[in-house]
C-alpha positions as CSV (number, residue, x, y, z in Angstrom):
1,M,-122.7,-4.5,-0.7
2,N,-119.4,-2.6,-0.1
3,P,-116.7,-4.2,1.4
4,T,-115.9,-2.6,4.7
5,P,-112.1,-1.5,5.2
6,L,-111.3,-4.4,6.9
7,D,-113.2,-6.9,4.3
8,A,-111.2,-5.0,1.3
9,R,-107.7,-5.4,3.4
10,T,-108.6,-9.0,3.6
11,A,-109.5,-9.5,0.1
12,V,-106.2,-8.1,-1.1
13,L,-104.3,-10.1,1.3
14,A,-106.2,-13.3,0.2
15,A,-105.9,-12.7,-3.4
16,R,-103.7,-15.5,-5.1
17,T,-104.4,-14.3,-8.7
18,L,-103.8,-10.8,-10.1
19,L,-104.5,-10.2,-13.6
20,F,-103.3,-7.3,-15.4
21,V,-105.8,-5.6,-18.4
22,P,-104.8,-2.5,-20.3
23,G,-107.0,0.3,-19.2
24,D,-107.2,1.2,-23.0
25,R,-109.0,-1.6,-23.5
26,P,-112.5,-1.2,-22.0
27,D,-113.9,-4.1,-24.1
28,R,-111.7,-6.4,-22.0
29,F,-112.5,-5.6,-18.5
30,A,-115.4,-7.5,-18.5
31,K,-113.6,-10.7,-19.3
32,A,-110.7,-10.1,-17.2
33,A,-113.2,-9.7,-14.5
34,A,-115.0,-13.0,-15.7
35,S,-111.7,-14.7,-15.8
36,G,-111.7,-16.3,-12.4
37,A,-108.6,-13.7,-11.0
38,D,-109.0,-12.8,-7.2
39,L,-108.3,-9.4,-8.6
40,V,-108.5,-7.4,-11.7
41,V,-105.6,-4.9,-12.2
42,L,-106.6,-2.1,-14.6
43,D,-103.4,-1.0,-16.1
44,L,-102.6,2.9,-16.9
45,E,-98.8,2.7,-16.7
46,D,-96.6,0.3,-19.1
47,A,-99.6,-1.6,-20.8
48,V,-100.9,2.0,-22.1
49,A,-99.4,4.6,-24.8
50,P,-98.6,8.0,-23.6
51,T,-101.2,9.7,-25.9
52,A,-104.1,7.0,-24.8
53,K,-103.3,7.7,-21.0
54,P,-105.8,10.1,-20.3
55,A,-108.4,8.4,-22.1
56,A,-107.7,5.0,-20.5
57,R,-108.1,6.7,-16.9
58,E,-111.5,7.8,-18.0
59,A,-112.3,4.5,-19.4
60,V,-111.0,2.9,-16.2
61,C,-113.0,5.2,-14.0
62,E,-116.3,4.6,-16.2
63,W,-115.9,1.0,-15.7
64,L,-115.7,0.8,-12.1
65,A,-118.2,3.7,-11.5
66,S,-120.9,1.8,-13.6
67,S,-119.8,-2.0,-13.1
68,G,-120.0,-2.1,-9.2
69,R,-116.9,-4.2,-9.6
70,S,-114.2,-4.6,-7.3
71,A,-110.4,-3.6,-9.3
72,M,-107.0,-2.4,-8.5
73,V,-105.7,0.3,-10.6
74,R,-102.1,0.6,-11.3
75,I,-101.0,4.3,-11.7
76,N,-98.3,5.9,-13.4
77,P,-95.5,6.4,-10.8
78,P,-94.4,9.6,-9.0
79,G,-92.7,12.0,-11.2
80,T,-94.8,11.3,-14.4
81,E,-97.3,13.9,-15.5
82,W,-99.9,11.4,-15.1
83,Y,-99.3,10.6,-11.6
84,A,-101.5,13.5,-9.8
85,A,-104.7,13.1,-12.1
86,D,-104.5,9.1,-11.5
87,V,-104.4,9.9,-8.1
88,R,-107.4,12.0,-8.1
89,A,-109.4,9.7,-10.1
90,V,-108.7,6.8,-8.2
91,A,-109.6,8.6,-5.3
92,A,-112.5,10.1,-6.6
93,V,-114.0,6.7,-7.8
94,A,-113.4,5.0,-4.2
95,Q,-115.2,7.6,-2.5
96,A,-118.3,7.8,-4.8
97,S,-118.7,3.8,-4.6
98,G,-119.2,4.4,-0.6
99,G,-116.1,2.5,0.0
100,A,-115.7,-0.5,-2.8
101,L,-112.5,-2.1,-3.2
102,V,-110.6,0.1,-5.3
103,P,-107.0,-0.5,-4.4
104,A,-103.7,1.3,-6.1
105,M,-100.7,-0.3,-7.2
106,L,-97.8,2.3,-7.1
107,P,-95.1,1.5,-9.7
108,K,-91.4,2.3,-9.1
109,A,-92.3,2.5,-4.9
110,Q,-89.1,3.2,-3.4
111,D,-89.5,6.5,-1.5
112,P,-91.8,5.9,1.7
113,A,-92.4,9.9,1.9
114,E,-94.1,8.8,-1.8
115,V,-96.3,6.1,-0.6
116,T,-97.2,8.0,2.6
117,A,-98.4,10.9,0.2
118,L,-100.5,8.4,-1.9
119,V,-102.0,7.3,1.2
120,S,-102.8,10.5,2.0
121,A,-104.4,11.5,-0.9
122,L,-106.8,8.4,-1.5
123,G,-108.0,9.0,2.1
124,P,-109.3,6.8,4.8
125,S,-110.1,3.6,2.8
126,A,-106.5,3.6,1.0
127,H,-105.4,0.0,0.2
128,V,-102.0,0.7,-1.5
129,V,-99.5,-2.3,-3.0
130,P,-96.4,-0.8,-3.8
131,L,-94.6,-2.2,-7.0
132,I,-91.2,-3.0,-5.9
133,E,-89.2,-3.2,-9.3
134,T,-85.8,-1.2,-8.6
135,A,-83.0,-2.0,-6.3
136,L,-83.4,1.0,-4.0
137,G,-87.1,-0.1,-3.6
138,V,-86.0,-3.6,-2.4
139,H,-83.1,-1.9,0.0
140,R,-85.8,-0.1,1.1
141,A,-88.5,-2.6,1.6
142,V,-89.0,-2.2,5.2
143,E,-89.7,1.1,5.1
144,V,-91.9,1.2,2.0
145,C,-94.1,-1.5,3.3
146,G,-94.1,-0.1,6.8
147,V,-96.2,2.6,5.5
148,P,-99.9,2.8,7.2
149,G,-101.9,1.9,4.2
150,V,-99.8,-0.5,2.7
151,V,-101.2,-4.0,2.5
152,R,-98.7,-5.8,0.8
153,P,-96.1,-5.4,-1.8
154,A,-95.6,-6.9,-5.3
155,F,-92.6,-7.9,-7.5
156,G,-91.3,-5.9,-10.2
157,S,-89.2,-8.8,-11.7
158,V,-88.8,-7.7,-15.1
159,D,-88.1,-4.0,-14.7
160,L,-85.5,-5.1,-11.7
161,A,-84.0,-7.4,-13.9
162,A,-83.4,-5.1,-16.3
163,E,-81.8,-2.7,-13.9
164,L,-79.3,-5.3,-12.3
165,G,-78.5,-6.4,-16.1
166,V,-79.6,-10.1,-15.6
167,D,-82.3,-12.5,-17.5
168,P,-85.7,-12.0,-15.5
169,D,-86.0,-15.8,-16.2
170,D,-83.1,-16.5,-14.1
171,R,-84.6,-17.5,-10.6
172,G,-80.8,-17.7,-8.9
173,A,-80.3,-14.2,-10.5
174,L,-83.3,-12.6,-8.5
175,C,-83.5,-15.2,-5.4
176,H,-82.1,-12.7,-3.1
177,A,-84.1,-9.7,-4.1
178,R,-87.3,-12.0,-3.6
179,S,-86.2,-13.2,-0.4
180,A,-85.3,-9.6,0.7
181,L,-88.7,-8.2,-0.2
182,V,-90.4,-11.2,1.7
183,L,-88.3,-10.6,4.8
184,G,-89.1,-6.8,4.6
185,A,-92.6,-7.1,4.2
186,R,-93.1,-9.4,7.3
187,A,-90.8,-7.3,9.2
188,A,-92.8,-4.6,8.7
189,G,-95.9,-6.0,9.4
190,A,-97.4,-6.3,5.8
191,G,-99.2,-9.3,3.9
192,A,-96.7,-11.9,2.0
193,P,-95.8,-10.2,-1.4
194,I,-97.1,-10.7,-4.7
195,D,-94.6,-12.4,-7.1
196,G,-93.9,-10.9,-10.4
197,V,-94.9,-12.0,-13.7
198,T,-93.9,-14.9,-16.1
199,T,-93.9,-13.7,-19.6
200,A,-94.0,-17.2,-21.1
201,V,-97.6,-17.0,-21.5
202,R,-98.0,-20.2,-23.0
203,D,-95.8,-22.4,-21.1
204,E,-97.5,-23.7,-18.1
205,A,-94.7,-25.7,-16.8
206,A,-92.3,-22.6,-16.6
207,L,-95.2,-20.9,-14.9
208,L,-95.7,-23.7,-12.5
209,A,-92.1,-23.7,-11.8
210,D,-92.2,-19.9,-11.2
211,C,-95.0,-20.5,-8.9
212,A,-93.4,-23.2,-6.9
213,H,-90.2,-21.1,-6.6
214,G,-92.2,-17.9,-5.1
215,L,-94.2,-20.3,-2.9
216,S,-91.1,-21.9,-1.3
217,L,-89.7,-18.3,-0.4
218,G,-92.6,-16.9,1.1
219,F,-94.8,-15.4,-2.0
220,T,-98.2,-16.6,-1.7
221,A,-99.8,-14.8,-5.1
222,K,-98.8,-14.0,-8.4
223,L,-99.4,-11.3,-10.8
224,C,-100.9,-12.5,-14.1
225,I,-101.0,-11.1,-17.8
226,H,-103.1,-13.5,-19.4
227,P,-106.3,-15.3,-18.6
228,A,-104.9,-18.7,-19.4
229,Q,-102.6,-18.3,-16.4
230,V,-105.4,-17.1,-13.6
231,G,-106.3,-21.1,-13.4
232,P,-103.0,-22.8,-13.4
233,V,-101.8,-20.3,-10.8
234,A,-104.7,-20.2,-8.2
235,A,-104.5,-24.2,-7.9
236,A,-100.6,-23.9,-7.6
237,L,-100.9,-21.4,-4.9
238,S,-103.9,-22.8,-2.8
239,P,-103.2,-24.8,0.0
240,T,-103.8,-28.8,-0.3
241,P,-106.9,-30.4,1.2
242,E,-104.8,-31.9,3.9
243,Q,-103.1,-28.5,4.4
244,V,-106.4,-27.3,5.3
245,R,-107.3,-30.0,7.6
246,W,-104.5,-29.6,9.5
247,A,-104.9,-25.6,9.9
248,R,-108.6,-26.5,11.1
249,S,-106.8,-28.6,13.6
250,V,-104.8,-26.5,14.5
251,V,-106.8,-23.3,15.3
252,E,-109.6,-25.2,16.6
253,A,-107.0,-27.1,19.2
254,A,-105.6,-23.8,20.2
255,A,-109.5,-22.1,20.6
256,A,-110.0,-24.8,23.2
257,G,-107.4,-23.3,25.4
258,G,-104.9,-25.2,27.4
259,V,-101.6,-27.1,25.9
260,A,-102.5,-28.4,22.5
261,V,-101.3,-30.7,20.5
262,V,-102.2,-31.5,16.7
263,D,-100.4,-34.8,14.8
264,G,-98.3,-35.3,17.3
265,K,-96.7,-31.9,17.6
266,L,-97.0,-28.9,19.9
267,V,-99.2,-26.2,18.8
268,D,-97.7,-22.8,19.8
269,G,-98.3,-19.3,18.8
270,P,-96.6,-19.1,15.5
271,V,-97.8,-22.6,14.7
272,V,-101.2,-21.1,14.9
273,N,-100.2,-17.9,12.8
274,R,-99.3,-20.5,10.5
275,A,-102.2,-22.2,10.2
276,R,-104.6,-18.9,10.0
277,T,-102.3,-18.0,7.0
278,V,-103.4,-21.4,5.6
279,L,-106.9,-20.9,6.3
280,L,-106.7,-17.6,4.7
281,R,-105.1,-18.3,1.3
282,A,-107.7,-21.2,1.0
283,G,-111.0,-18.5,1.7
284,V,-112.3,-20.7,4.4
285,T,-112.6,-20.5,8.1
286,A,-112.1,-23.0,10.9
C-alpha cells in the first residue's frame, strides 16, 4: 500500500539514515535498499558524470516504477541543463505510483523562490529536502525551510566547507553553520535537519564522533555514503531504551490530564513535545 501524504512526511521526518547511491549504478539500487537505511537517496547530481546524467535519470525512474520501493532522489540544482528534466521525471514517477514516497533533495538550496517553484512542479504530494550547502543557504535557512512542502533540510558540509575555505572535518569550523541550520529549521516549523556526510568511510570512531556532535546540536539524522555506515549511524542516533521509557511515560501522563509529574519533574507542553520527538525517532508509539 502506498503511503498517504501524512505517512510520507512522517517517514521523512523519522528517517535517521539516508544512504546515497549513484544514479548511474542501477546494479547497486537493490543492495542499497536492502542495507537497512531508512531512506535510499538515488543521486543524479555529484555522483554522476555530465554525460551519464540522462541515462542515470532513466535508470532511476525505471527502478522506482518497477520496484514499487520508496526512495529519495537528489536532482540537479536549478540553473543546470538537467534540472528541468529531473523535476519532470520525479513528478511523473510520483504521480504514476499513486502518491508513493518519492521525496526530492534539492542541492544548493538558497533561494525560497526556487524551492517554491520545485514544490509547485512536483504537485500536491511534494516532499522536498533542501540541501543547505552554501553560506547564503545557511543565512536564509528560515525562509528556505518555511516553504510549504519542505519537510526538513539537510546539511551539505563538504561543499560549504569548500566555500568557506575550512576543513570539512573540523567540527568547530562548521559548528556555527550547523547551529544556524537547526535554529532556522525549527523557527520555520520544519523537522530537525539531516547532518552531512562523514567522508572517512572506514573510520567508525570518526563516524560515531560526528554523530554525537550532530546530535548534541539538534541533528537527528545523517547522510551516509557507504552501506557500512548505516548500522553504526542508526544505533548512534536512536534513543536508548531508557529514553523511550521516559517518553512513553510523559505522553501517557499528559494524556491522562491534570498536573503530571514523571521522574519527579513537572510535565508541561515543551516536555511533551520532546517526548513525542523521542518516540518518533525510535519509531514507536506511546
